[in-house]
KEVO-575773 format. One record per atom (N, C-alpha, C): residue in three letters; x, y, z; atom name. Coordinates in nm, 3 decimals. Example, Ala and Ser with C-alpha at 12.3 -4.5 7.8 and 13.67 -1.06 7.14 Angstrom:
+------+---------+---------+---------+------+
! type !      px !      py !      pz ! atom !
+------+---------+---------+---------+------+
!  ALA !   1.319 !  -0.569 !   0.780 !    N !
!  ALA !   1.230 !  -0.450 !   0.780 !   CA !
!  ALA !   1.320 !  -0.330 !   0.780 !    C !
!  SER !   1.285 !  -0.225 !   0.708 !    N !
!  SER !   1.367 !  -0.106 !   0.714 !   CA !
!  SER !   1.290 !   0.003 !   0.787 !    C !
+------+---------+---------+---------+------+
This chain:
+------+---------+---------+---------+------+
! type !      px !      py !      pz ! atom !
+------+---------+---------+---------+------+
!  MET !   8.503 !  10.045 !   7.475 !    N !
!  MET !   8.478 !   9.909 !   7.383 !   CA !
!  MET !   8.548 !   9.952 !   7.259 !    C !
!  LEU !   8.549 !  10.056 !   7.185 !    N !
!  LEU !   8.614 !  10.089 !   7.078 !   CA !
!  LEU !   8.752 !  10.110 !   7.096 !    C !
!  GLY !   8.798 !  10.177 !   7.206 !    N !
!  GLY !   8.939 !  10.210 !   7.261 !   CA !
!  GLY !   9.007 !  10.077 !   7.277 !    C !
!  SER !   8.944 !   9.987 !   7.349 !    N !
!  SER !   9.016 !   9.862 !   7.390 !   CA !
!  SER !   9.041 !   9.797 !   7.249 !    C !
!  VAL !   8.942 !   9.771 !   7.166 !    N !
!  VAL !   8.992 !   9.712 !   7.026 !   CA !
!  VAL !   9.084 !   9.791 !   6.955 !    C !
!  ARG !   9.094 !   9.915 !   6.942 !    N !
!  ARG !   9.201 !  10.001 !   6.868 !   CA !
!  ARG !   9.348 !   9.967 !   6.947 !    C !
!  SER !   9.342 !   9.962 !   7.074 !    N !
!  SER !   9.495 !   9.944 !   7.149 !   CA !
!  SER !   9.520 !   9.798 !   7.100 !    C !
!  ARG !   9.419 !   9.702 !   7.101 !    N !
!  ARG !   9.477 !   9.547 !   7.083 !   CA !
!  ARG !   9.521 !   9.535 !   6.954 !    C !
!  ILE !   9.448 !   9.613 !   6.852 !    N !
!  ILE !   9.493 !   9.585 !   6.696 !   CA !
!  ILE !   9.636 !   9.668 !   6.700 !    C !
!  PHE !   9.640 !   9.777 !   6.769 !    N !
!  PHE !   9.779 !   9.859 !   6.732 !   CA !
!  PHE !   9.888 !   9.779 !   6.798 !    C !
!  GLY !   9.865 !   9.706 !   6.908 !    N !
!  GLY !   9.947 !   9.618 !   6.985 !   CA !
!  GLY !   9.992 !   9.521 !   6.904 !    C !
!  GLN !   9.909 !   9.437 !   6.842 !    N !
!  GLN !   9.916 !   9.345 !   6.725 !   CA !
!  GLN !   9.999 !   9.380 !   6.625 !    C !
!  ASN !   9.970 !   9.490 !   6.558 !    N !
!  ASN !  10.056 !   9.530 !   6.455 !   CA !
!  ASN !  10.173 !   9.579 !   6.491 !    C !
!  VAL !  10.233 !   9.629 !   6.610 !    N !
!  VAL !  10.367 !   9.671 !   6.659 !   CA !
!  VAL !  10.436 !   9.542 !   6.647 !    C !
!  MET !  10.371 !   9.421 !   6.713 !    N !
!  MET !  10.444 !   9.328 !   6.737 !   CA !
!  MET !  10.468 !   9.257 !   6.602 !    C !
!  LYS !  10.386 !   9.256 !   6.511 !    N !
!  LYS !  10.398 !   9.198 !   6.370 !   CA !
!  LYS !  10.511 !   9.273 !   6.318 !    C !
!  ASN !  10.518 !   9.409 !   6.316 !    N !
!  ASN !  10.645 !   9.485 !   6.252 !   CA !
!  ASN !  10.749 !   9.455 !   6.340 !    C !
!  PHE !  10.757 !   9.424 !   6.469 !    N !
!  PHE !  10.867 !   9.394 !   6.551 !   CA !
!  PHE !  10.938 !   9.295 !   6.480 !    C !
!  ILE !  10.867 !   9.181 !   6.470 !    N !
!  ILE !  10.907 !   9.044 !   6.438 !   CA !
!  ILE !  10.974 !   9.027 !   6.307 !    C !
!  ARG !  10.879 !   9.125 !   6.229 !    N !
!  ARG !  10.926 !   9.107 !   6.051 !   CA !
!  ARG !  11.052 !   9.205 !   6.044 !    C !
!  ASN !  11.080 !   9.285 !   6.125 !    N !
!  ASN !  11.171 !   9.376 !   6.105 !   CA !
!  ASN !  11.330 !   9.335 !   6.195 !    C !
!  GLY !  11.342 !   9.207 !   6.188 !    N !
!  GLY !  11.461 !   9.166 !   6.241 !   CA !
!  GLY !  11.471 !   9.092 !   6.379 !    C !
!  SER !  11.350 !   9.082 !   6.429 !    N !
!  SER !  11.359 !   9.002 !   6.554 !   CA !
!  SER !  11.305 !   8.851 !   6.517 !    C !
!  HIS !  11.373 !   8.779 !   6.596 !    N !
!  HIS !  11.331 !   8.618 !   6.573 !   CA !
!  HIS !  11.226 !   8.572 !   6.630 !    C !
!  GLY !  11.152 !   8.669 !   6.712 !    N !
!  GLY !  11.028 !   8.628 !   6.787 !   CA !
!  GLY !  11.058 !   8.539 !   6.909 !    C !
!  GLY !  11.116 !   8.559 !   7.004 !    N !
!  GLY !  11.133 !   8.490 !   7.116 !   CA !
!  GLY !  11.246 !   8.408 !   7.154 !    C !
!  VAL !  11.344 !   8.445 !   7.078 !    N !
!  VAL !  11.500 !   8.388 !   7.127 !   CA !
!  VAL !  11.543 !   8.456 !   7.242 !    C !
!  PRO !  11.569 !   8.358 !   7.357 !    N !
!  PRO !  11.603 !   8.397 !   7.477 !   CA !
!  PRO !  11.731 !   8.481 !   7.471 !    C !
!  GLY !  11.731 !   8.610 !   7.534 !    N !
!  GLY !  11.852 !   8.689 !   7.543 !   CA !
!  GLY !  11.873 !   8.778 !   7.433 !    C !
!  GLU !  11.789 !   8.751 !   7.314 !    N !
!  GLU !  11.799 !   8.842 !   7.197 !   CA !
!  GLU !  11.788 !   8.998 !   7.230 !    C !
!  ASN !  11.688 !   9.042 !   7.325 !    N !
!  ASN !  11.688 !   9.156 !   7.337 !   CA !
!  ASN !  11.769 !   9.214 !   7.455 !    C !
!  LEU !  11.867 !   9.150 !   7.516 !    N !
!  LEU !  11.940 !   9.191 !   7.612 !   CA !
!  LEU !  12.069 !   9.265 !   7.592 !    C !
!  PRO !  12.115 !   9.376 !   7.655 !    N !
!  PRO !  12.230 !   9.434 !   7.591 !   CA !
!  PRO !  12.350 !   9.387 !   7.654 !    C !
!  PHE !  12.356 !   9.254 !   7.682 !    N !
!  PHE !  12.493 !   9.198 !   7.687 !   CA !
!  PHE !  12.449 !   9.033 !   7.657 !    C !
!  ASN !  12.585 !   8.968 !   7.633 !    N !
!  ASN !  12.585 !   8.822 !   7.584 !   CA !
!  ASN !  12.570 !   8.738 !   7.716 !    C !
!  ILE !  12.457 !   8.646 !   7.687 !    N !
!  ILE !  12.435 !   8.538 !   7.784 !   CA !
!  ILE !  12.500 !   8.398 !   7.763 !    C !
!  HIS !  12.555 !   8.399 !   7.652 !    N !
!  HIS !  12.612 !   8.268 !   7.607 !   CA !
!  HIS !  12.752 !   8.253 !   7.680 !    C !
!  ASN !  12.812 !   8.360 !   7.709 !    N !
!  ASN !  12.949 !   8.323 !   7.790 !   CA !
!  ASN !  12.921 !   8.337 !   7.942 !    C !
!  ARG !  12.923 !   8.212 !   7.985 !    N !
!  ARG !  12.886 !   8.194 !   8.139 !   CA !
!  ARG !  12.985 !   8.282 !   8.227 !    C !
!  ALA !  13.085 !   8.278 !   8.196 !    N !
!  ALA !  13.206 !   8.312 !   8.291 !   CA !
!  ALA !  13.180 !   8.467 !   8.270 !    C !
!  ARG !  13.179 !   8.530 !   8.169 !    N !
!  ARG !  13.168 !   8.677 !   8.158 !   CA !
!  ARG !  13.033 !   8.737 !   8.213 !    C !
!  LEU !  12.931 !   8.656 !   8.186 !    N !
!  LEU !  12.794 !   8.688 !   8.242 !   CA !
!  LEU !  12.817 !   8.696 !   8.402 !    C !
!  THR !  12.868 !   8.575 !   8.455 !    N !
!  THR !  12.874 !   8.583 !   8.591 !   CA !
!  THR !  12.973 !   8.716 !   8.662 !    C !
!  MET !  13.075 !   8.730 !   8.581 !    N !
!  MET !  13.145 !   8.851 !   8.648 !   CA !
!  MET !  13.090 !   8.991 !   8.630 !    C !
!  ASN !  13.010 !   8.992 !   8.516 !    N !
!  ASN !  12.918 !   9.119 !   8.501 !   CA !
!  ASN !  12.819 !   9.130 !   8.602 !    C !
!  PHE !  12.766 !   9.022 !   8.637 !    N !
!  PHE !  12.653 !   9.022 !   8.727 !   CA !
!  PHE !  12.709 !   9.085 !   8.878 !    C !
!  LEU !  12.814 !   8.995 !   8.903 !    N !
!  LEU !  12.880 !   9.021 !   9.040 !   CA !
!  LEU !  12.944 !   9.167 !   9.054 !    C !
!  LEU !  12.998 !   9.217 !   8.929 !    N !
!  LEU !  13.041 !   9.371 !   8.939 !   CA !
!  LEU !  12.901 !   9.455 !   8.960 !    C !
!  PHE !  12.802 !   9.436 !   8.886 !    N !
!  PHE !  12.690 !   9.507 !   8.900 !   CA !
!  PHE !  12.654 !   9.489 !   9.050 !    C !
!  ALA !  12.598 !   9.385 !   9.096 !    N !
!  ALA !  12.543 !   9.366 !   9.223 !   CA !
!  ALA !  12.653 !   9.403 !   9.331 !    C !
!  LEU !  12.740 !   9.380 !   9.334 !    N !
!  LEU !  12.835 !   9.407 !   9.455 !   CA !
!  LEU !  12.867 !   9.553 !   9.437 !    C !
!  THR !  12.851 !   9.625 !   9.326 !    N !
!  THR !  12.874 !   9.765 !   9.328 !   CA !
!  THR !  12.757 !   9.847 !   9.396 !    C !
!  GLY !  12.648 !   9.788 !   9.344 !    N !
!  GLY !  12.495 !   9.843 !   9.417 !   CA !
!  GLY !  12.493 !   9.829 !   9.564 !    C !
!  ILE !  12.536 !   9.686 !   9.597 !    N !
!  ILE !  12.547 !   9.666 !   9.759 !   CA !
!  ILE !  12.645 !   9.734 !   9.847 !    C !
!  SER !  12.748 !   9.757 !   9.798 !    N !
!  SER !  12.879 !   9.830 !   9.866 !   CA !
!  SER !  12.865 !   9.973 !   9.864 !    C !
!  ALA !  12.791 !  10.038 !   9.768 !    N !
!  ALA !  12.795 !  10.194 !   9.745 !   CA !
!  ALA !  12.749 !  10.254 !   9.887 !    C !
!  PRO !  12.634 !  10.187 !   9.942 !    N !
!  PRO !  12.580 !  10.268 !  10.070 !   CA !
!  PRO !  12.676 !  10.267 !  10.168 !    C !
!  PHE !  12.745 !  10.142 !  10.175 !    N !
!  PHE !  12.836 !  10.143 !  10.295 !   CA !
!  PHE !  12.992 !  10.232 !  10.265 !    C !
!  LEU !  13.017 !  10.209 !  10.168 !    N !
!  LEU !  13.119 !  10.306 !  10.110 !   CA !
!  LEU !  13.108 !  10.463 !  10.151 !    C !
!  ILE !  12.973 !  10.496 !  10.092 !    N !
!  ILE !  12.935 !  10.629 !  10.113 !   CA !
!  ILE !  12.936 !  10.675 !  10.282 !    C !
!  VAL !  12.866 !  10.565 !  10.334 !    N !
!  VAL !  12.879 !  10.586 !  10.485 !   CA !
!  VAL !  13.012 !  10.622 !  10.547 !    C !
!  MET !  13.092 !  10.518 !  10.534 !    N !
!  MET !  13.226 !  10.508 !  10.551 !   CA !
!  MET !  13.312 !  10.667 !  10.540 !    C !
!  TYR !  13.298 !  10.694 !  10.402 !    N !
!  TYR !  13.377 !  10.827 !  10.367 !   CA !
!  TYR !  13.295 !  10.942 !  10.437 !    C !
!  GLN !  13.166 !  10.950 !  10.493 !    N !
!  GLN !  13.113 !  11.058 !  10.546 !   CA !
!  GLN !  13.154 !  11.036 !  10.704 !    C !
!  MET !  13.177 !  10.902 !  10.763 !    N !
!  MET !  13.228 !  10.930 !  10.880 !   CA !
!  MET !  13.370 !  10.949 !  10.900 !    C !
!  LYS !  13.469 !  10.935 !  10.813 !    N !
!  LYS !  13.610 !  10.986 !  10.816 !   CA !
!  LYS !  13.613 !  11.119 !  10.788 !    C !
!  LYS !  13.508 !  11.176 !  10.743 !    N !
!  LYS !  13.541 !  11.318 !  10.693 !   CA !
!  LYS !  13.517 !  11.410 !  10.828 !    C !
!  LYS !  13.566 !  11.510 !  10.858 !    N !
!  LYS !  13.536 !  11.594 !  10.960 !   CA !
!  LYS !  13.459 !  11.707 !  10.956 !    C !
+------+---------+---------+---------+------+
């Protein structure tokens, strides 16, 4: 019981400090490492990220099959 109260209070204090020290407290996309306001750039970054991950296994298999 005492541990859960302490962890709850600690969590509340962390969030208060986070909001006070520069966070706007819930602005969408604020904590992301990329800009979500430029739709074309966001789309290109997503496609690059997704297609790299999807195609990597196929490229590795193709390389291994061509290798003797």
